C-alpha positions in Angstrom: 101.2 -29.0 -24.7 101.0 -28.2 -21.2 98.8 -25.2 -20.0 101.8 -23.2 -19.1 103.2 -23.4 -21.9 100.2 -22.8 -23.8 99.2 -19.5 -22.2 102.9 -18.3 -22.3 102.4 -18.6 -26.7 99.4 -16.4 -27.1 97.8 -13.3 -27.2 97.1 -11.8 -24.0 93.4 -11.6 -24.5 93.5 -15.5 -24.7 95.5 -15.7 -21.4 92.8 -13.0 -20.0 89.7 -14.9 -21.0 91.0 -18.3 -19.9 91.7 -17.1 -16.5 88.7 -15.0 -16.2 86.5 -17.8 -17.3 88.2 -19.9 -14.7 87.3 -17.1 -11.8 83.7 -16.2 -13.3 82.8 -19.9 -13.5 84.1 -20.6 -10.1 81.8 -18.0 -9.0 79.0 -19.1 -11.1 79.0 -22.7 -9.9 79.2 -21.7 -6.2 75.3 -20.2 -6.6 73.6 -21.6 -10.0 73.6 -25.0 -9.6 71.7 -24.9 -6.3 69.0 -22.4 -7.4 66.7 -25.3 -8.4 67.0 -26.8 -4.9 66.4 -23.4 -2.9 63.4 -22.6 -5.1 61.9 -26.0 -4.2 63.0 -26.8 -0.4 62.9 -23.2 0.6 60.4 -21.5 -1.3 58.1 -24.4 -2.1 57.9 -23.9 -5.9 56.6 -26.8 -7.4 58.9 -28.9 -9.5 57.4 -27.9 -13.2 57.6 -24.2 -12.1 61.1 -24.6 -11.0 61.8 -26.0 -14.3 60.3 -23.2 -16.0 62.2 -20.8 -13.9 65.6 -22.8 -14.8 64.5 -23.1 -18.4 63.8 -19.6 -18.7 67.5 -18.9 -18.9 68.0 -20.9 -22.0 65.0 -19.4 -23.7 66.0 -16.1 -23.5 69.3 -16.9 -24.9 68.0 -19.0 -27.8 67.5 -16.0 -29.9 69.5 -13.8 -28.2 72.8 -15.4 -28.7 72.6 -14.9 -32.3 71.8 -11.4 -32.1 74.5 -11.0 -29.9 77.0 -12.4 -32.1 75.7 -10.5 -35.1 76.4 -7.6 -33.1 79.9 -8.4 -32.4 80.6 -9.0 -36.2 79.2 -5.2 -36.9 80.6 -3.3 -34.0 83.3 -5.5 -32.3 83.7 -8.1 -29.8 84.9 -6.3 -26.7 82.2 -3.7 -26.8 79.4 -6.3 -26.8 81.2 -8.4 -24.2 81.5 -5.4 -21.7 77.7 -5.0 -22.0 76.7 -8.3 -21.7 79.0 -8.7 -18.4 78.0 -5.7 -16.7 74.4 -6.5 -16.9 75.3 -10.1 -15.9 76.8 -9.0 -12.5 73.8 -6.9 -11.7 71.5 -10.1 -12.5 73.8 -11.9 -9.9 73.2 -9.0 -7.3 69.6 -9.5 -7.8 69.2 -12.8 -7.0 70.6 -12.3 -3.7 67.9 -10.0 -2.6 64.9 -11.7 -4.7 62.0 -13.1 -2.9 59.4 -13.5 -5.6 58.7 -16.2 -8.3 58.6 -13.6 -10.8 61.7 -12.1 -9.9 63.4 -15.1 -10.0 61.8 -15.9 -13.3 63.1 -12.4 -14.6 66.7 -12.7 -13.1 67.2 -16.1 -14.6 66.0 -14.9 -17.9 68.6 -12.0 -17.8 71.3 -14.5 -16.8 70.2 -16.5 -19.7 70.6 -13.6 -22.2 73.7 -12.5 -20.9 75.3 -15.7 -20.8 74.2 -16.2 -24.5 76.0 -13.0 -25.4 79.2 -13.3 -23.4 80.1 -17.0 -24.0 79.7 -17.1 -27.9 81.6 -14.0 -28.5 84.5 -14.7 -26.4 84.9 -18.0 -28.0 84.7 -15.9 -31.4 87.3 -13.6 -30.1 89.6 -16.5 -29.2 89.3 -17.6 -32.6 90.3 -14.0 -33.9 93.2 -13.6 -32.1 94.5 -17.3 -32.5 96.0 -19.1 -35.4 93.9 -21.8 -37.1 96.3 -24.7 -36.0 96.2 -23.7 -32.3 92.8 -23.0 -32.0 91.7 -26.5 -30.7 94.1 -26.3 -27.8 92.8 -22.7 -27.1 89.2 -24.0 -26.8 90.5 -26.8 -24.7 92.2 -24.4 -22.4 88.8 -22.2 -21.9 86.8 -25.2 -21.5 89.6 -26.6 -18.9 89.1 -23.5 -17.1 85.4 -23.7 -16.9 85.9 -27.2 -15.5 88.5 -26.2 -12.6 86.0 -23.6 -11.4 83.4 -26.2 -11.7 85.2 -28.4 -9.7 85.8 -25.9 -6.6 82.6 -23.6 -6.9 79.9 -26.4 -5.6 82.0 -27.4 -2.9 82.6 -23.9 -1.8 78.7 -23.2 -2.5 77.9 -26.3 -0.1 79.7 -24.9 2.7 78.2 -21.7 2.1 74.7 -22.8 2.2 73.7 -22.1 -1.5 71.0 -24.5 -1.5 69.5 -22.6 1.8 70.3 -18.9 1.0 70.7 -16.5 -1.8 73.3 -14.6 0.0 76.2 -16.2 -2.0 75.1 -14.5 -5.1 76.5 -11.2 -3.8 80.0 -12.7 -4.4 79.0 -14.1 -7.5 77.9 -10.5 -8.8 81.0 -8.8 -7.3 83.4 -11.3 -9.3 81.6 -10.8 -12.3 82.1 -6.9 -11.9 85.8 -7.4 -11.4 85.7 -9.2 -14.6 83.9 -6.5 -16.5 86.3 -4.0 -15.5 89.4 -6.3 -16.9 87.5 -6.4 -20.1 87.2 -2.9 -20.0 91.0 -2.4 -19.9 91.3 -4.8 -22.7 89.2 -3.1 -24.9 90.8 0.2 -24.4 94.2 -1.3 -25.1 93.3 -3.9 -27.9 90.0 -3.0 -29.5 91.7 -1.1 -32.5 94.4 -3.9 -32.9 92.2 -7.0 -33.1 92.3 -8.3 -36.7 89.1 -9.6 -37.5 86.8 -8.9 -40.5 84.2 -6.4 -39.0 81.1 -6.6 -41.3 79.9 -2.8 -40.6 77.4 -3.0 -43.5 76.2 -6.3 -42.6 72.2 -6.6 -42.0 70.5 -9.0 -39.9 68.6 -10.4 -42.6 71.6 -10.9 -44.6 73.1 -12.7 -41.5 70.1 -14.9 -41.1 70.3 -15.8 -44.9 73.5 -17.2 -44.8 72.9 -19.4 -41.8 69.6 -20.5 -43.0 71.2 -21.7 -46.2 73.8 -23.7 -44.3 72.5 -27.1 -43.9 75.3 -28.7 -42.0 74.8 -26.2 -39.4 71.0 -26.5 -39.1 70.9 -30.3 -38.8 73.8 -29.9 -36.6 72.0 -27.6 -34.5 68.8 -30.1 -34.3 71.1 -32.6 -32.7 72.6 -30.5 -30.4 69.1 -29.3 -29.3 68.3 -32.9 -28.0 71.6 -33.4 -26.4 70.7 -29.8 -24.3 67.8 -31.7 -23.2 70.0 -34.0 -21.7 72.5 -31.7 -20.3 69.9 -29.4 -18.8 68.8 -32.2 -16.4 72.0 -32.3 -14.4 71.1 -28.7 -12.6 67.1 -29.0 -13.0 65.8 -32.7 -12.7 68.9 -34.5 -11.2 69.0 -31.9 -8.6 65.6 -32.1 -7.4 65.6 -35.7 -7.7 68.8 -36.2 -5.4 67.3 -34.0 -3.1 64.1 -35.1 -2.9 64.0 -38.9 -3.5 63.3 -41.0 -0.4 66.0 -43.6 -2.4 68.7 -41.2 -1.2 69.8 -40.0 2.1 71.9 -36.7 2.4 71.0 -36.1 -1.5 72.1 -32.5 -1.4 75.5 -33.7 -0.4 75.6 -36.5 -3.3 74.4 -33.9 -5.6 77.6 -31.8 -4.9 79.7 -34.8 -5.5 78.1 -35.6 -8.7 79.0 -32.0 -9.8 82.6 -32.2 -8.5 82.9 -35.7 -10.2 81.7 -34.0 -13.4 84.4 -31.4 -13.3 87.3 -33.8 -12.1 86.5 -36.3 -14.6 86.8 -33.0 -17.3 90.2 -32.4 -15.7 91.6 -36.0 -15.8 90.0 -36.7 -19.5 89.6 -33.7 -21.3 93.2 -33.5 -22.9 93.9 -37.1 -23.6 90.2 -37.5 -25.0 90.1 -34.7 -27.5 93.8 -35.4 -28.5 92.6 -39.0 -29.4 89.3 -37.7 -31.1 90.8 -34.9 -33.2 91.7 -37.6 -35.9 87.7 -38.2 -36.5 85.3 -36.1 -38.1 83.4 -33.8 -35.6 79.9 -35.2 -36.5 81.3 -38.7 -35.9 82.5 -37.7 -32.5 79.1 -36.0 -32.0 77.5 -39.1 -32.4 79.7 -40.7 -29.9 78.6 -38.3 -27.5 74.9 -38.5 -27.9 75.4 -42.3 -27.0 77.2 -41.3 -23.8 74.7 -38.9 -22.7 71.9 -41.5 -23.2 73.6 -44.0 -21.4 74.2 -41.6 -18.6 70.8 -40.6 -18.2 69.7 -44.3 -18.2 72.2 -45.1 -15.4 70.6 -42.3 -13.2 67.5 -43.8 -13.4 68.5 -47.3 -12.3 71.1 -46.4 -9.7 70.4 -46.6 -6.3 73.8 -46.4 -4.9 76.8 -43.8 -4.9 79.3 -45.9 -7.0 76.8 -46.3 -10.0 75.9 -42.6 -9.6 79.3 -41.7 -9.9 79.9 -44.0 -12.8 77.2 -42.6 -14.8 78.4 -39.3 -14.2 81.5 -40.0 -15.2 79.8 -41.4 -18.8 78.2 -38.2 -18.7 81.1 -36.0 -18.6 82.9 -37.7 -21.3 79.7 -37.0 -23.5 79.9 -33.5 -22.2 83.5 -33.1 -23.5 82.9 -34.7 -26.7 79.8 -32.2 -27.3 81.1 -29.2 -26.2 84.9 -29.2 -27.7 83.8 -30.6 -31.0 80.9 -28.3 -31.3 83.6 -25.5 -31.4 85.7 -27.2 -33.8 82.7 -27.8 -36.2 81.7 -24.3 -35.8 85.3 -22.9 -36.5 85.3 -25.0 -39.5 82.0 -24.0 -41.1 82.5 -20.4 -40.4 83.2 -17.5 -42.8 86.0 -15.1 -41.3 83.4 -12.0 -41.5 80.8 -14.2 -39.9 82.4 -16.0 -37.0 80.5 -13.9 -34.4 77.2 -14.7 -35.9 77.9 -18.3 -36.3 79.0 -19.1 -32.6 76.1 -16.9 -31.9 74.0 -19.2 -33.8 75.0 -22.0 -31.5 72.7 -20.6 -28.7 69.7 -21.8 -30.8 70.7 -24.9 -29.2 69.5 -23.5 -26.1 66.0 -24.3 -27.2 66.9 -27.7 -25.7 68.2 -26.3 -22.4 64.9 -24.3 -22.2 62.5 -27.3 -22.7 64.6 -29.7 -21.0 64.1 -28.7 -17.2 60.3 -28.4 -18.1 60.2 -32.0 -20.1 62.2 -33.0 -16.6 59.8 -31.3 -14.1 56.7 -33.0 -15.8 58.0 -36.4 -15.9 58.8 -36.0 -12.1 55.3 -34.6 -11.4 53.7 -37.7 -13.3 55.9 -40.7 -12.2 57.1 -39.1 -8.9 60.1 -39.1 -7.1 60.1 -42.9 -6.5 60.1 -44.1 -10.3 63.6 -42.9 -11.5 63.6 -45.3 -14.1 60.9 -44.0 -16.1 61.9 -40.3 -15.8 65.3 -41.0 -17.0 64.8 -43.6 -19.2 62.3 -41.5 -21.2 65.1 -38.7 -21.3 67.5 -41.2 -22.4 65.4 -42.0 -25.2 65.0 -38.6 -26.3 68.5 -38.1 -26.2 69.6 -40.7 -28.5 67.4 -39.1 -31.3 70.4 -36.6 -31.9 72.1 -39.5 -33.7 70.2 -39.1 -37.1 70.6 -35.4 -37.3 74.6 -35.7 -36.9 74.3 -38.5 -39.6 72.3 -36.3 -41.9 74.7 -33.3 -41.3 77.7 -35.5 -42.0 75.8 -36.6 -45.5 75.1 -33.3 -46.4 78.4 -32.0 -45.6 79.7 -34.7 -47.9 77.6 -33.5 -51.0 79.0 -30.6 -52.9 77.2 -27.4 -52.2 77.7 -24.3 -54.8 76.5 -21.9 -52.6 78.4 -23.0 -49.3 81.4 -23.2 -51.6 81.3 -19.5 -52.8 80.3 -18.4 -49.4 83.3 -20.0 -47.8 
């Protein structure tokens, strides 16, 4: 189904979120991928501290996303989304004027918390207003919009000098503020019409208990934590490595090209790849994704020319497509209707990997230096491959009848 045909069939909220996702991600990718380069090259902050700042975003989202998802099940999706995106826009304005390591740490923590509230809840909302048989297409459309924005954003960011100045964050903050206004209009028009099972009496303890009993979810999240360690390297370790390694000339420009390669590969391969993989079990697909990530990281470590770097990014992007789309499909299959927000919010526990990943990468760069990419990315490759056993166990557990889960679902 073509994108135009898809958007014409669905709820106005679906169309708004897909378009808003494109615009907000375009603004986001103009600025955020260059933060690590700016902090290291312009502020003189050590690589491991840069990794800590970048990782703080994911650390904040680790538990914040679950609580935000729980709130959306209790009081409504749009209400929580409005709060998150207003604060998010203020954080971006803060980046534009920040000049202190601790301020950057605070703002990126706030950035991670808002993203952990907004993104999972928006995916749960898409599921609320879409028939089950069309949800893969809707998740695809949202992810496609993210990557259209990601394809354009870094190019504009490079042109505007995002690696040398924080002023581009004024633009990012403005776009997010405008998106918040649109969501408030949606809330006024549709908040009472959205048909989802609001759990007004659901306690935080009860929601936590349900998740803790879902062993498929737990092993899936453990595997995804390791995958997120790999994913986090693109905006932290790889950015610093490309920008500072003597192996590369014009490393910042090459890094921008890799980001564009990532986005374009998604645009070209996302629909044919997911259409092919939908015939397989999500957890089998996730194992394929972990292999792709592992091979890509190893490729970054051994590549000394742009062709091999681009090929490695293509392989990493294939893993990214598989993991992101199939994770949403798996969660939608697992989640009871009245806990959909909580389940999608729980996915932010995988941000543990995004939190520790930049720190691990920064420590490896400190220890081995910028001349030894093979050791840095080789170790990261092995860590990523360790996700496979968790996905295998999750698939085995899911195939065993579980009375508590059967009753719940």
